[in-house]
N, C-alpha and C positions, 0 to 999 in steps of 0.2 A: 523707518524702522522701528517695528512697536514691541518691544523685553516686557509690555506688562499684559496684565489678564487683563479680560477681559470681565462686566457686569457679574454675567454667573458663572462663570470661573472664581472670580475673586467668594461670592457667596459657599459656589459646593464647598469648599476652602477651607475656612469659618466654620463651615456646617460642619462637616470632619475632623479639625480641628479639637472644635470641643467635645465632640461626641467623642473624640481620642482619648480627651482628657477626662472626661466623667465617665466614659462606657470603657473599655480598654484599658489605657493607664493600668486603673489601682489594681486591677488583675494579674498584671503579666507574672507578676515575678511569684503567682499562686498557680499560674500555672505552666511554668517553666518547671517551675520544681516538682510541680504532681504527675505530669506527661498526661496536661487531660484534652480531650475535646473542647473548646466554650462553644456550646450549643448556646448559650442563654445569650452570652454575644453576639455571636450567629442570631438571631433569632431577631435581637432589635437593630441590625445592623438592615436585616430585612423592613424593621420597622419606619426605619428610616430613609427607605428606599435605592437603598446603596449597594444589593445582589442583582440589580440588573442596570447598573446609576448607565451607559454608556447603551444600553438597550432599547431600540423603536421601541415609541409609544403602542403599535397598533400590538406591539407583543408584550404589553405588560411592562413595561421598560421606561425607564424616563429620559432619554433621547436627550441624555450628552453628549460632548462631543467625546473625544480620546484623553485629551488630554486634561479637562476633568476627570476622568477613570486615575489619569493618574499622581493627579494632587492628592484625587482621599486612598492612594496604596502608599504613597509619602505620609498622609498624616496616623492613618491606622499604623501603618511602619513603626514607626518615629516612637509611637505608645508599646507597641507589640508585632514583634513582627513576625511572628507565627501568626495573629489576624489578619497579616498583609500578604501573607505567604496563601494565607486560606483561601482570599477570596481573592486573589490574583489569581489564584490557579480554577479556581471558580468559576471568574466574568473572562478569561483572558484566554485560557484554553477548555477548560469544558463549556461556555455558552457561543462564544461568538465561532466558532468555527461552524455549528450549524445553520450560524446569524452571514458564514462570507461561503461558503457550498453544498447547503441542506438546501432541497426541495421548500415549493411552500408549504407542503403537508407536514414533515420536518417540523421546517419554524413554530409551526402553529400545533405542532403536539408539542414539541417538549420544551421551543424556549420560555413560555409565561411560566412555568412551573420552576424554573429555573429562575428567571429573573425576579422572580417572586420571592424567593428561600425559600417558596417549601421543598426545591431538589436539591441539591447542592452538587456542585459538575465535577468530576475530577478527565483526566486521560491520561491512558496504558500507553505508553510508547517504552519505554525501558526495557529491557530483560536481562536474566545472568549472567550471561554471555553477550551483552548486546549493549553497547552502551552510547557513545557518540555516529556512529558505525549505525545509524539507526535502519539501513536497507537488509541488513544481517537480521533480523528478527527473527523469528525461528517459532511464535506462535500460528497456528496453522486453523484457517477455515476452511474445512470442506465444501465443496460443494454438492446441497442435497437439495430435491421437491418446497418449493417457495422461500430456500434461504441458505442458509448456511449453519454447521457442525463447526462451534470454536472449540477448541482446544492452549491452552500452553498456560504461562509463568510471565507475570507480568512486577513489576521487581520497580520498590520506593516511589510507589503510589501516592503524591498528594491528596487529601481529603479519601482516599482507601475507602476505609468501613461503615466515614462517614457519610462517603458522597448512596446519591438517589441515582445519576446516571452519572458515564463517564464516554469517554470518546476514546473506542478500542483501536488496536492496529493487528493487523493478523495478516497472514502470508494466505491467502485465498488460493486455495487447487485446487483442480475437475470443474473451473468454467470458463469460456473464452479470454477472458485476461486476466490470466492467473498469475502471481504479482501482490506488492504491503496494498490494506487495503483497509482503510477506514470507515469504523462500524457508530450506532447510537448504539448504547443495550442499559438498560437496567440494572439496576447490581442487586435487584432481586430475581434477574432470571435462573431461571433453577442449573444447578451447576457453576454457580459460583461463589466460593467459600475464600479466606482471607488464611494466609498465611506470615510469615516471619512481620510482626510488626518491631521496623526499625528503630532503632533506641539513635539517637543522636546529638551532635555535638552542639548544634543548636536549633533555633523556628519551633521549639518541643511544641508549639498550643499548635499546630500541624501535623496530623495525624498524616505518616508514611507508613504504607503497609506493601507487602502483598498479595498480589491477588491470581488467584489458583484459577482456571476453567475447564470445565471440564461437561468434554460434546454441550456446549454452551447454545444454546438452535436461535440466532438472530433472523428477524425475515430479511426478502431480498427490501423492504421496503425502507429497512433500517441503513443500508450503505449510505453509506456518506461520501459525496463526489463519487466517483466511478469506478468500477470495479478496477485491480490493478495501481489505481493513482493516488495509492494512498499518499506516497511520498512528500505528494504536492500538499497536501492536507498537515500534513505532518508541520512540514517545513512553511505553509504559509500558514499555519500557527503562531510558531512561534518565533518568528522575523515579531513582528508586534507584543510580542509575549515576555519577550527581552527588555523593550520598554517598559514594558511596567517594574519587571524585577529589578530592571535600574533607580526606577522609582525606589523603590524598598529598599534597595540600595544606601540610595540620600535621604530614609525615612529614618534608617539606626544612622545614618553619620552625622543625623542632627539630634537627636536623640544622646549621643554619647558627647557630642561638639556643648548643648547647651550644658548637658549636666558636669562638664570637665570648668566650660568658663565659667557657671556659678562655681563652684568649690576652688577654684582659683581664684576667684577675689574675692571670695572669705576667710581661708586661708592661708595662716602669716608664719611667717617664719622671717628671721634676721626683724622685725621691727617692722614688718608692712605685708600686704598682699603677696602671695605667690606668683598672682598673676602680673607684677609691678616688675618680675625678675625676666630678666633678657629671656631666661634660659627659655621659662615658660611662657611667653610676653608672643615670644618669634614661634610656638605649638602654635596655637591659638588662632596664630593670624594665618598661618601653612594651613590649617586644618580650614576656619571659616571660607578661604579664597578656594578649594580643592572643591568643600560642596557645590559652591556656587558655581562654579565652573561647571562641573558634574548636574549639576539643575538646568544651566544651559543646551548639553546635549537633550537631555532630555526631553525639556520642550522645544528641542528644534524633529525630535526627533517623531514625538507625538504631532508636533501641527502637519508634518510634511503627510502623518497619514492619516487626522485627517482634511489633507487638502486631496486626499484618494492619488499620493505620490508613491513610487517603490520603499519602505523605509527598512530594504535589506542591510544596505548596509551603515548605513543611519542608525539602526537599531544594533548593531553588535557594537557602532562604538560608544554608545549611551553603554551599554551593557556592561564592555570591558574597561573603561573606565572609571561610570560610579562606583561599578562593583571592588574597582583596588585600591578609590579613594576612603569605600564603606571602613575597608580591610586597616586602610592607611591612619584614619582618622580614629575608628577606634582604638586603635591599638596604644596612636600620645595618648587617647583621653585615659588606657589604666594607667600609661607613663604619668600624667599628672597628677596624678592618684594616688604616684606609688606603693604600696603592701599597701592602702585600702583600696586600688586597684582588683588588686587583685581577691578581693574579697565579696561574697555573693551579697553581702550588706548592702554592696553601691549598684546602680545597678550597667553598670559602664561593662565588668563582667562580664557579664549578657551580651550589651549589645558588640561584644566582643566578641561572639561564641554566634552570634548568631550574624554577623556578615560574612563566616566565613565563609558563607556557600555559598554565595548569592557570584562568589569568581567558578560554582559549581554548573547549578543546576541550570537549567536551557542553554546549555549548551555552556561553558566552561571559556575560558579567557582565551587560550589555544584555541579554541574555536570560533573565536570572536579577532583574534589575528587571521586566523584562516580568512573567515568571508569576507573582507577588511581588504585583507591584498588580494584578495581574487580583484575584489568590485575596483579598487587602481589602476589593477593592470586591464580589463577591461572596458575603463574609464579612455586608459593610454592611448586603447585599439579602437577607439573611437572614433579621439580625435583626429590621427593618424587620417584616417575613410573618409572625419569629414572632409567639403570641397575649405579651401581656402587653410591659411593656420600653420600649413605641415609642417615647413618646414622649424619653424616658430615651437612648433615641439618638441619633436623630434632631438635626442640628443646628438651629437658629437660621438663616435665611440670609436677606438681604433686611431 
């Protein structure tokens, strides 16, 4: 059993950490304060090859494994969770679905501009009247000659007005296979406009916008997957996407822990650093332990994806635990700093706000528990059907 990173993965992590400290962290507080999209930072990410890190080389990417991508997301999120969210949505929700479900024509047309960073990707599923119930979306795609006319209202689209490409989900009507369908849509298509810009608690440098669609024409060749089978695309995208959000949560937690630990080592009360007082020392010990445990869940889930294994439950476990750890650790980091932790001059205040959304987007913690529990039931049922060992696995009831 090997828990270490290989040479290439260590190199990615080191490059990402150096970039995060040099090109991302110094601007995080300013971007948070001004609610501004970090276009300059995104250009630098593209120059480093980070916008298409786990995209195959034939489509212009760096062709590294998914675990390396998670290492990148952790390090960037440690510096600025908003930039981490922008990159994560661009990659896992805006680019990889085309790789997984697209035709060769779609891959060759759409992925290279995304992998190079010339286009920023987005993912439009949520609507004002739908959240976790993705099957209830109301945006309609009317079948017409040569394609579809799409009208509707998408809410909280990360990268919204900054994106060049959108994976859009709408309910196809008038065709042979009516139902939720996925589409690849250029953001400059006629009929697309932007509604409310969300004023969020955290991850502020990741722009979040309402996208309005008024009779937008999408040609038939830009249906992603099969007509009426869009939920398969959506759920298949969220499974690995949750691993990336878990990595983001760890980055936020790590940043808060490092700052709190450094502060505790220097701040003195009663004649010694507060890190030597048991009340603070035990907080730091718990914070570090939980971060390391969460990181192992993320690495396990990423490794499983790289091995071609099912990651539905593994991704849910990683996101559930890592997001809760991020909230616990950032809470304790503020507590370690006391009154100073409540002030914007210290970054733990921002980390505390940034952590909150990791328990909400790409599936709330309640949804993750539902996914995990269903997996447990399915696994138990399969064990009862397997030859041999049935008596050992069946509990005695009554």
